[in-house]
C-alpha positions as YAML, in Angstrom:
chain: A
units: angstrom
residues:
- id: 1
  name: UNK
  ca: [17.38, 15.48, -3.15]
- id: 2
  name: UNK
  ca: [16.07, 12.36, -1.87]
- id: 3
  name: UNK
  ca: [18.61, 9.14, -2.06]
- id: 4
  name: UNK
  ca: [19.07, 5.66, -1.29]
- id: 5
  name: UNK
  ca: [22.59, 5.61, 0.02]
- id: 6
  name: UNK
  ca: [25.62, 8.00, -0.88]
- id: 7
  name: UNK
  ca: [29.09, 7.11, -1.21]
- id: 8
  name: UNK
  ca: [32.04, 9.07, -1.57]
- id: 9
  name: UNK
  ca: [35.12, 8.05, -2.88]
- id: 10
  name: UNK
  ca: [38.30, 9.14, -5.62]
- id: 11
  name: UNK
  ca: [38.15, 8.06, -9.12]
- id: 12
  name: UNK
  ca: [41.69, 8.64, -11.23]
- id: 13
  name: UNK
  ca: [41.70, 11.75, -13.24]
- id: 14
  name: UNK
  ca: [39.10, 13.46, -11.27]
- id: 15
  name: UNK
  ca: [40.50, 16.58, -9.36]
- id: 16
  name: UNK
  ca: [37.80, 16.14, -6.81]
- id: 17
  name: UNK
  ca: [36.08, 13.50, -4.76]
- id: 18
  name: UNK
  ca: [32.68, 12.06, -6.04]
- id: 19
  name: UNK
  ca: [29.60, 11.33, -4.21]
- id: 20
  name: UNK
  ca: [27.50, 8.74, -5.58]
- id: 21
  name: UNK
  ca: [23.62, 9.46, -5.22]
- id: 22
  name: UNK
  ca: [21.40, 6.63, -6.88]
- id: 23
  name: UNK
  ca: [18.10, 8.04, -7.16]
- id: 24
  name: UNK
  ca: [14.85, 6.52, -7.71]
- id: 25
  name: UNK
  ca: [13.41, 9.19, -10.23]
- id: 26
  name: UNK
  ca: [16.31, 10.09, -12.03]
- id: 27
  name: UNK
  ca: [16.08, 9.51, -15.61]
- id: 28
  name: UNK
  ca: [19.89, 10.01, -16.78]
- id: 29
  name: UNK
  ca: [23.51, 9.64, -15.17]
- id: 30
  name: UNK
  ca: [24.54, 13.54, -14.45]
- id: 31
  name: UNK
  ca: [27.59, 15.10, -12.77]
- id: 32
  name: UNK
  ca: [27.98, 18.60, -10.77]
- id: 33
  name: UNK
  ca: [30.31, 20.56, -9.23]
- id: 34
  name: UNK
  ca: [29.57, 21.09, -5.62]
- id: 35
  name: UNK
  ca: [31.78, 24.38, -4.64]
- id: 36
  name: UNK
  ca: [31.10, 24.79, -0.83]
- id: 37
  name: UNK
  ca: [32.05, 21.22, -0.27]
- id: 38
  name: UNK
  ca: [34.46, 20.56, -2.68]
- id: 39
  name: UNK
  ca: [32.85, 17.86, -4.44]
- id: 40
  name: UNK
  ca: [31.61, 16.21, -7.55]
- id: 41
  name: UNK
  ca: [28.00, 14.77, -7.05]
- id: 42
  name: UNK
  ca: [27.52, 11.99, -9.52]
- id: 43
  name: UNK
  ca: [23.20, 11.21, -9.50]
- id: 44
  name: UNK
  ca: [21.98, 8.45, -11.70]
- id: 45
  name: UNK
  ca: [19.35, 5.99, -12.12]
- id: 46
  name: UNK
  ca: [18.92, 3.35, -9.15]
- id: 47
  name: UNK
  ca: [18.07, 0.46, -11.99]
- id: 48
  name: UNK
  ca: [21.91, 1.66, -13.50]
- id: 49
  name: UNK
  ca: [25.04, -0.13, -12.37]
- id: 50
  name: UNK
  ca: [27.35, 1.84, -10.08]
- id: 51
  name: UNK
  ca: [30.13, 0.68, -12.37]
- id: 52
  name: UNK
  ca: [28.26, 2.09, -15.42]
- id: 53
  name: UNK
  ca: [27.69, 5.56, -13.47]
- id: 54
  name: UNK
  ca: [31.55, 5.11, -12.32]
- id: 55
  name: UNK
  ca: [32.55, 4.87, -15.94]
- id: 56
  name: UNK
  ca: [30.86, 7.18, -17.52]
- id: 57
  name: UNK
  ca: [31.91, 10.18, -14.63]
- id: 58
  name: UNK
  ca: [35.42, 9.05, -15.32]
- id: 59
  name: UNK
  ca: [35.02, 10.13, -18.89]
- id: 60
  name: UNK
  ca: [34.33, 13.58, -17.47]
- id: 61
  name: UNK
  ca: [37.46, 14.83, -16.55]
- id: 62
  name: UNK
  ca: [38.04, 17.59, -19.12]
- id: 63
  name: UNK
  ca: [34.29, 18.97, -18.34]
- id: 64
  name: UNK
  ca: [35.38, 19.02, -14.99]
- id: 65
  name: UNK
  ca: [38.64, 20.63, -15.14]
- id: 66
  name: UNK
  ca: [37.12, 22.94, -17.09]
- id: 67
  name: UNK
  ca: [34.46, 23.78, -14.92]
- id: 68
  name: UNK
  ca: [36.52, 24.03, -11.99]
- id: 69
  name: UNK
  ca: [39.25, 26.41, -13.52]
- id: 70
  name: UNK
  ca: [36.27, 28.96, -14.06]
- id: 71
  name: UNK
  ca: [35.53, 28.61, -10.50]
- id: 72
  name: UNK
  ca: [36.51, 32.01, -8.27]
- id: 73
  name: UNK
  ca: [38.46, 32.03, -5.67]
- id: 74
  name: UNK
  ca: [37.13, 31.30, -1.99]
- id: 75
  name: UNK
  ca: [36.93, 34.32, 0.34]
- id: 76
  name: UNK
  ca: [38.37, 33.55, 3.81]
- id: 77
  name: UNK
  ca: [37.99, 35.90, 6.96]
- id: 78
  name: UNK
  ca: [41.47, 37.05, 7.55]
- id: 79
  name: UNK
  ca: [42.56, 40.42, 8.45]
- id: 80
  name: UNK
  ca: [42.05, 43.40, 5.62]
- id: 81
  name: UNK
  ca: [39.14, 41.19, 3.85]
- id: 82
  name: UNK
  ca: [36.59, 42.78, 2.91]
- id: 83
  name: UNK
  ca: [32.86, 41.31, 2.91]
- id: 84
  name: UNK
  ca: [29.12, 41.87, 2.11]
- id: 85
  name: UNK
  ca: [26.83, 42.28, 5.28]
- id: 86
  name: UNK
  ca: [23.59, 42.73, 4.57]
- id: 87
  name: UNK
  ca: [24.71, 43.82, 1.40]
- id: 88
  name: UNK
  ca: [27.32, 46.29, 2.71]
- id: 89
  name: UNK
  ca: [30.58, 46.18, 1.78]
- id: 90
  name: UNK
  ca: [32.56, 45.64, 5.84]
- id: 91
  name: UNK
  ca: [36.28, 45.29, 6.18]
- id: 92
  name: UNK
  ca: [37.29, 43.06, 8.80]
- id: 93
  name: UNK
  ca: [40.34, 43.99, 11.07]
- id: 94
  name: UNK
  ca: [42.22, 42.60, 14.07]
- id: 95
  name: UNK
  ca: [43.58, 44.12, 17.10]
- id: 96
  name: UNK
  ca: [45.10, 42.10, 19.27]
- id: 97
  name: UNK
  ca: [44.59, 45.42, 21.86]
- id: 98
  name: UNK
  ca: [40.22, 44.68, 21.47]
- id: 99
  name: UNK
  ca: [38.20, 42.38, 23.31]
- id: 100
  name: UNK
  ca: [37.95, 39.15, 21.59]
- id: 101
  name: UNK
  ca: [33.90, 39.46, 20.84]
- id: 102
  name: UNK
  ca: [33.51, 41.14, 17.43]
- id: 103
  name: UNK
  ca: [31.99, 44.49, 16.94]
- id: 104
  name: UNK
  ca: [30.47, 45.77, 13.92]
- id: 105
  name: UNK
  ca: [30.88, 49.55, 13.30]
- id: 106
  name: UNK
  ca: [31.70, 51.87, 11.06]
- id: 107
  name: UNK
  ca: [31.58, 49.48, 8.32]
- id: 108
  name: UNK
  ca: [34.54, 47.43, 9.83]
- id: 109
  name: UNK
  ca: [34.16, 43.95, 12.07]
- id: 110
  name: UNK
  ca: [36.81, 44.43, 14.53]
- id: 111
  name: UNK
  ca: [37.98, 42.00, 16.95]
- id: 112
  name: UNK
  ca: [41.22, 40.70, 19.36]
- id: 113
  name: UNK
  ca: [42.39, 37.66, 20.88]
- id: 114
  name: UNK
  ca: [44.72, 35.26, 19.07]
- id: 115
  name: UNK
  ca: [45.06, 35.94, 15.53]
- id: 116
  name: UNK
  ca: [44.70, 32.34, 14.31]
- id: 117
  name: UNK
  ca: [41.00, 32.31, 16.24]
- id: 118
  name: UNK
  ca: [39.71, 35.33, 13.88]
- id: 119
  name: UNK
  ca: [38.23, 33.25, 11.31]
- id: 120
  name: UNK
  ca: [36.50, 31.27, 13.53]
- id: 121
  name: UNK
  ca: [35.27, 34.07, 15.82]
- id: 122
  name: UNK
  ca: [34.10, 36.18, 12.45]
- id: 123
  name: UNK
  ca: [31.94, 33.38, 11.38]
- id: 124
  name: UNK
  ca: [30.60, 32.81, 14.96]
- id: 125
  name: UNK
  ca: [29.29, 36.59, 15.04]
- id: 126
  name: UNK
  ca: [27.77, 36.11, 11.22]
- id: 127
  name: UNK
  ca: [26.22, 33.15, 12.08]
- id: 128
  name: UNK
  ca: [24.98, 34.83, 15.31]
- id: 129
  name: UNK
  ca: [23.56, 37.86, 13.98]
- id: 130
  name: UNK
  ca: [22.08, 35.98, 11.03]
- id: 131
  name: UNK
  ca: [20.19, 33.82, 13.56]
- id: 132
  name: UNK
  ca: [18.63, 36.92, 15.32]
- id: 133
  name: UNK
  ca: [17.55, 38.33, 11.92]
- id: 134
  name: UNK
  ca: [16.25, 35.90, 10.84]
- id: 135
  name: UNK
  ca: [14.35, 34.64, 14.28]
- id: 136
  name: UNK
  ca: [12.82, 38.33, 14.05]
- id: 137
  name: UNK
  ca: [11.98, 37.99, 10.70]
- id: 138
  name: UNK
  ca: [10.26, 34.58, 11.11]
- id: 139
  name: UNK
  ca: [8.04, 35.67, 13.73]
- id: 140
  name: UNK
  ca: [6.73, 38.78, 12.10]
- id: 141
  name: UNK
  ca: [6.41, 36.60, 8.78]
- id: 142
  name: UNK
  ca: [4.49, 33.89, 10.69]
- id: 143
  name: UNK
  ca: [2.06, 35.67, 12.79]
- id: 144
  name: UNK
  ca: [1.02, 37.51, 9.65]
- id: 145
  name: UNK
  ca: [0.31, 34.17, 8.03]
- id: 146
  name: UNK
  ca: [-1.13, 32.40, 10.93]
- id: 147
  name: UNK
  ca: [0.93, 29.65, 11.09]
- id: 148
  name: UNK
  ca: [3.38, 28.58, 13.80]
- id: 149
  name: UNK
  ca: [7.31, 28.02, 13.93]
- id: 150
  name: UNK
  ca: [8.83, 25.75, 16.50]
- id: 151
  name: UNK
  ca: [11.87, 26.39, 15.46]
- id: 152
  name: UNK
  ca: [14.44, 28.86, 13.43]
- id: 153
  name: UNK
  ca: [18.22, 27.43, 13.01]
- id: 154
  name: UNK
  ca: [20.50, 28.45, 10.80]
- id: 155
  name: UNK
  ca: [23.29, 26.18, 8.89]
- id: 156
  name: UNK
  ca: [25.26, 26.12, 5.92]
- id: 157
  name: UNK
  ca: [23.54, 23.73, 2.98]
- id: 158
  name: UNK
  ca: [25.55, 23.54, 0.22]
- id: 159
  name: UNK
  ca: [22.36, 23.78, -2.36]
- id: 160
  name: UNK
  ca: [19.73, 25.12, -0.17]
- id: 161
  name: UNK
  ca: [19.48, 28.79, 1.06]
- id: 162
  name: UNK
  ca: [16.46, 27.32, 3.41]
- id: 163
  name: UNK
  ca: [14.61, 24.30, 4.29]
- id: 164
  name: UNK
  ca: [11.16, 23.50, 6.75]
- id: 165
  name: UNK
  ca: [9.61, 21.03, 7.85]
- id: 166
  name: UNK
  ca: [5.97, 20.04, 8.44]
- id: 167
  name: UNK
  ca: [6.76, 19.79, 12.51]
- id: 168
  name: UNK
  ca: [7.37, 24.02, 12.08]
- id: 169
  name: UNK
  ca: [11.09, 23.79, 12.14]
- id: 170
  name: UNK
  ca: [12.54, 26.53, 9.66]
- id: 171
  name: UNK
  ca: [16.39, 26.21, 8.66]
- id: 172
  name: UNK
  ca: [18.31, 28.44, 6.77]
- id: 173
  name: UNK
  ca: [21.73, 28.93, 5.23]
- id: 174
  name: UNK
  ca: [23.43, 31.81, 7.59]
- id: 175
  name: UNK
  ca: [25.22, 33.63, 4.90]
- id: 176
  name: UNK
  ca: [21.75, 34.98, 3.83]
- id: 177
  name: UNK
  ca: [23.03, 37.76, 6.38]
- id: 178
  name: UNK
  ca: [25.69, 38.64, 3.40]
- id: 179
  name: UNK
  ca: [23.10, 39.47, 1.26]
- id: 180
  name: UNK
  ca: [21.04, 42.86, 1.07]
- id: 181
  name: UNK
  ca: [18.21, 42.76, 3.59]
- id: 182
  name: UNK
  ca: [15.12, 42.56, 1.27]
- id: 183
  name: UNK
  ca: [16.66, 38.86, 0.09]
- id: 184
  name: UNK
  ca: [16.40, 37.90, 3.30]
- id: 185
  name: UNK
  ca: [12.92, 38.93, 3.88]
- id: 186
  name: UNK
  ca: [11.88, 37.51, 0.41]
- id: 187
  name: UNK
  ca: [13.58, 33.96, 1.48]
- id: 188
  name: UNK
  ca: [12.04, 34.34, 4.91]
- id: 189
  name: UNK
  ca: [8.11, 35.00, 3.22]
- id: 190
  name: UNK
  ca: [9.20, 31.78, 0.67]
- id: 191
  name: UNK
  ca: [10.14, 29.38, 3.80]
- id: 192
  name: UNK
  ca: [6.86, 30.82, 5.84]
- id: 193
  name: UNK
  ca: [4.88, 30.80, 2.90]
- id: 194
  name: UNK
  ca: [5.85, 26.65, 2.27]
- id: 195
  name: UNK
  ca: [5.31, 26.14, 6.01]
- id: 196
  name: UNK
  ca: [1.12, 26.96, 5.56]
- id: 197
  name: UNK
  ca: [1.33, 25.43, 2.25]
- id: 198
  name: UNK
  ca: [3.35, 22.57, 1.87]
- id: 199
  name: UNK
  ca: [3.71, 22.68, -1.81]
- id: 200
  name: UNK
  ca: [4.27, 25.47, -4.73]
- id: 201
  name: UNK
  ca: [0.69, 25.94, -6.02]
- id: 202
  name: UNK
  ca: [-1.03, 29.08, -6.45]
- id: 203
  name: UNK
  ca: [-2.14, 29.56, -2.68]
- id: 204
  name: UNK
  ca: [1.51, 29.23, -2.14]
- id: 205
  name: UNK
  ca: [2.80, 32.01, -4.45]
- id: 206
  name: UNK
  ca: [0.18, 34.36, -3.29]
- id: 207
  name: UNK
  ca: [0.81, 34.15, 0.39]
- id: 208
  name: UNK
  ca: [4.73, 34.67, -0.84]
- id: 209
  name: UNK
  ca: [3.77, 37.58, -2.64]
- id: 210
  name: UNK
  ca: [1.60, 38.78, 0.41]
- id: 211
  name: UNK
  ca: [4.17, 38.46, 2.58]
- id: 212
  name: UNK
  ca: [7.40, 39.42, 0.95]
- id: 213
  name: UNK
  ca: [5.16, 42.62, -0.42]
- id: 214
  name: UNK
  ca: [7.80, 42.71, -3.38]
- id: 215
  name: UNK
  ca: [8.86, 41.36, -6.65]
- id: 216
  name: UNK
  ca: [9.51, 37.94, -5.74]
- id: 217
  name: UNK
  ca: [10.70, 36.99, -9.22]
- id: 218
  name: UNK
  ca: [13.34, 39.46, -9.03]
- id: 219
  name: UNK
  ca: [14.16, 38.75, -5.67]
- id: 220
  name: UNK
  ca: [14.68, 34.80, -6.48]
- id: 221
  name: UNK
  ca: [16.50, 36.04, -9.24]
- id: 222
  name: UNK
  ca: [18.99, 38.24, -7.89]
- id: 223
  name: UNK
  ca: [19.79, 35.49, -5.00]
- id: 224
  name: UNK
  ca: [20.62, 32.92, -7.94]
- id: 225
  name: UNK
  ca: [22.83, 35.71, -9.11]
- id: 226
  name: UNK
  ca: [24.48, 36.54, -5.89]
- id: 227
  name: UNK
  ca: [24.55, 33.22, -4.29]
- id: 228
  name: UNK
  ca: [27.85, 31.46, -5.81]
- id: 229
  name: UNK
  ca: [29.53, 34.48, -4.30]
- id: 230
  name: UNK
  ca: [27.95, 34.84, -0.93]
- id: 231
  name: UNK
  ca: [28.65, 31.00, -0.23]
- id: 232
  name: UNK
  ca: [32.35, 31.56, -1.28]
- id: 233
  name: UNK
  ca: [32.83, 34.12, 1.47]
- id: 234
  name: UNK
  ca: [34.66, 32.28, 4.52]
- id: 235
  name: UNK
  ca: [35.77, 29.36, 2.85]
- id: 236
  name: UNK
  ca: [39.05, 28.52, 2.74]
- id: 237
  name: UNK
  ca: [39.12, 26.63, -0.38]
...
């Protein structure tokens, strides 16, 4: 969402900080939860005063409390935890006698080194794994689509699983490596098709389906269903 300037502040009665997002095309004021960042996102029409938007948000305390109460707990990376990796349940194991570089084998990720660095090592391992899988899949899809991809990177966007720019750069959420492989393939097909057709028109949809070779609608729905849980994995709050 394109905004002019975002502000972050705390409001009495609201448990989480509020990020203000004035938007030129917004028709009404809207408040939503951003679990991954621990924020409330307040978007409102640019013509609306900041004070009016904040007054409205301040009256939503009961709704905010009900939404926060429904949020499932985070799933931090700690020894003994189980997480999904490419759709398979994997156990995290810390053994100080083992190398510090994590190793995935027999449905277990094991690493040594100081225990307080365990979570960081696991996340870096999964990010590297995601970057590798996504780079390979993107290169293959780009060749079939006849487009040039300038770069592939991974990040931790709170709302999008992927994004691309007209310059040929594609960025993915690294947590897609937690999902079953066919969802990673669909995400890649979606972003490469978007690179070829910077819209969601008929040509885009046809290319997306051709690159994915599967039920696009089913894949989209499945990732939407799994998404909230996947984005809790590795978080500490």
